[in-house]
C-alpha positions as CSV (number, residue, x, y, z in Angstrom):
1,X,65.2,-73.9,-28.6
2,X,64.8,-75.1,-25.0
3,X,61.9,-73.6,-23.0
4,X,63.0,-70.9,-20.5
5,X,60.5,-72.2,-17.9
6,X,62.2,-75.6,-17.6
7,X,65.8,-76.5,-16.8
8,X,66.5,-80.2,-17.4
9,X,69.4,-82.5,-16.6
10,X,69.8,-85.6,-18.7
11,X,70.7,-87.6,-15.6
12,X,69.9,-86.2,-12.2
13,X,72.6,-86.6,-9.6
14,X,71.5,-87.7,-6.2
15,X,75.0,-88.2,-4.5
16,X,73.6,-91.3,-2.7
17,X,71.4,-89.2,-0.4
18,X,68.1,-90.6,0.8
19,X,65.0,-88.5,0.0
20,X,64.7,-87.2,3.6
21,X,68.2,-85.9,3.6
22,X,67.7,-84.1,0.2
23,X,64.4,-82.6,1.6
24,X,66.1,-81.4,4.8
25,X,69.0,-79.8,2.9
26,X,66.6,-78.1,0.4
27,X,64.6,-76.8,3.4
28,X,67.8,-75.4,5.0
29,X,68.9,-73.7,1.8
30,X,65.4,-72.2,1.4
31,X,65.4,-71.0,5.0
32,X,68.7,-69.3,4.4
33,X,66.9,-67.1,1.9
34,X,64.1,-66.3,4.4
35,X,61.5,-68.7,2.9
36,X,58.2,-68.3,4.6
37,X,55.9,-71.0,6.0
38,X,58.4,-73.8,5.2
39,X,57.0,-77.4,5.4
40,X,58.1,-80.9,4.5
41,X,55.3,-83.3,3.7
42,X,56.0,-87.1,3.8
43,X,54.1,-88.7,0.9
44,X,55.7,-92.1,1.1
45,X,53.1,-94.7,0.6
46,X,50.5,-92.2,-0.8
47,X,52.1,-90.9,-4.0
48,X,53.9,-93.1,-6.6
49,X,55.8,-90.2,-8.2
50,X,57.7,-88.8,-5.2
51,X,58.4,-89.3,-1.5
52,X,58.5,-85.8,0.0
53,X,57.3,-82.3,-0.8
54,X,59.2,-79.3,0.4
55,X,56.8,-76.4,0.3
56,X,57.6,-72.7,1.0
57,X,56.8,-69.2,0.0
58,X,58.7,-66.1,-1.0
59,X,57.2,-62.6,-0.5
60,X,57.3,-61.9,-4.3
61,X,58.7,-63.4,-7.6
62,X,62.2,-62.0,-6.9
63,X,62.4,-63.8,-3.6
64,X,61.0,-67.1,-5.0
65,X,63.7,-67.0,-7.7
66,X,66.4,-66.3,-5.0
67,X,65.0,-69.3,-3.0
68,X,65.2,-71.5,-6.1
69,X,68.8,-70.3,-6.8
70,X,69.9,-71.0,-3.2
71,X,68.4,-74.5,-3.2
72,X,69.7,-75.4,-6.7
73,X,73.2,-74.0,-6.2
74,X,73.5,-75.3,-2.6
75,X,72.5,-78.9,-3.4
76,X,74.6,-78.9,-6.6
77,X,77.7,-77.2,-5.2
78,X,77.8,-78.8,-1.7
79,X,76.3,-82.2,-2.4
80,X,76.4,-82.9,-6.2
81,X,72.6,-83.1,-6.3
82,X,70.8,-81.7,-9.3
83,X,67.1,-81.8,-10.2
84,X,65.7,-83.7,-13.1
85,X,63.8,-80.6,-14.1
86,X,62.8,-77.2,-13.0
87,X,59.5,-75.5,-14.0
88,X,58.0,-72.1,-13.6
89,X,61.3,-70.2,-13.1
90,X,60.6,-67.5,-15.7
91,X,57.5,-66.3,-14.0
92,X,58.6,-67.4,-10.6
93,X,55.1,-67.5,-9.1
94,X,55.3,-71.3,-8.5
95,X,58.7,-72.8,-9.1
96,X,58.8,-76.6,-9.1
97,X,62.1,-78.4,-8.6
98,X,61.9,-82.2,-9.3
99,X,64.6,-84.1,-7.5
100,X,62.6,-87.3,-8.3
101,X,62.0,-88.6,-4.7
102,X,61.7,-84.9,-3.5
103,X,59.7,-82.2,-5.1
104,X,60.4,-78.6,-4.0
105,X,57.5,-76.1,-4.4
106,X,58.3,-72.4,-4.1
107,X,55.3,-70.2,-4.3
108,X,54.3,-66.5,-4.0
109,X,51.6,-66.4,-1.3
110,X,48.6,-65.8,-3.5
111,X,49.4,-68.8,-5.7
112,X,50.1,-71.0,-2.7
113,X,46.7,-70.0,-1.2
114,X,45.0,-70.8,-4.5
115,X,46.5,-74.3,-4.9
116,X,46.5,-75.2,-1.2
117,X,48.8,-78.3,-1.5
118,X,49.0,-78.6,2.3
119,X,45.2,-79.0,2.5
120,X,45.2,-81.4,-0.4
121,X,47.8,-83.6,1.4
122,X,46.8,-82.5,4.9
123,X,46.5,-86.0,6.3
124,X,50.1,-86.8,5.5
125,X,52.8,-86.7,8.1
126,X,55.3,-83.8,8.0
127,X,58.6,-82.9,9.4
128,X,58.8,-79.8,11.4
129,X,61.4,-77.2,10.3
130,X,62.5,-74.6,12.9
131,X,62.9,-70.9,12.1
132,X,66.6,-71.3,11.6
133,X,66.0,-73.8,8.8
134,X,67.3,-76.8,10.8
135,X,65.1,-79.8,10.5
136,X,63.5,-80.9,13.7
137,X,62.0,-84.2,14.7
138,X,58.9,-85.5,12.9
139,X,55.7,-83.7,13.8
140,X,53.9,-85.1,16.8
141,X,57.0,-86.6,18.4
142,X,58.5,-85.3,21.6
143,X,62.0,-85.2,22.9
C-alpha cells in the first residue's frame, strides 16, 4: 500500500523548462488560489539538492490543499511537468512538492512561522512576485 502522504512519479516530467520557468509558473498557479506571502528563493550555488524554493502559505489546511491542487494540475495539464514526489498532502499543514530543481513549500501560517525557511535561507537572492502572481524582476533590480 502506498503512503497517502506522498505521491510519486517514477519519472518526473520537466517538459524542457529551466528551473526558473517552473518556479515562476508554480508561483502563478499558487497566486491564482490566493496564496499568501509568496516568495521564490534562488538557492543555486548554495544547495546541491535543488535550485529554487517557492514558498507560500494558505490560511488553513483546506486552502493549502487547493494551492497544491492548482500547482500540480496546472503544471501537469498546461506544461506536462509533474513532481518527483509530494509529501504532507494528507495533513496539508506543510505540503512539499519536489520538482527536482524546484521545491514548492505550501504552509499553514503557524507551521511556516515555526520552520522559518526564509530566515534559514535569508541571505539568498529571491525573485519578487507581484500580487497578481506574475513574476517580476529579481529583487534589488530596477527598471
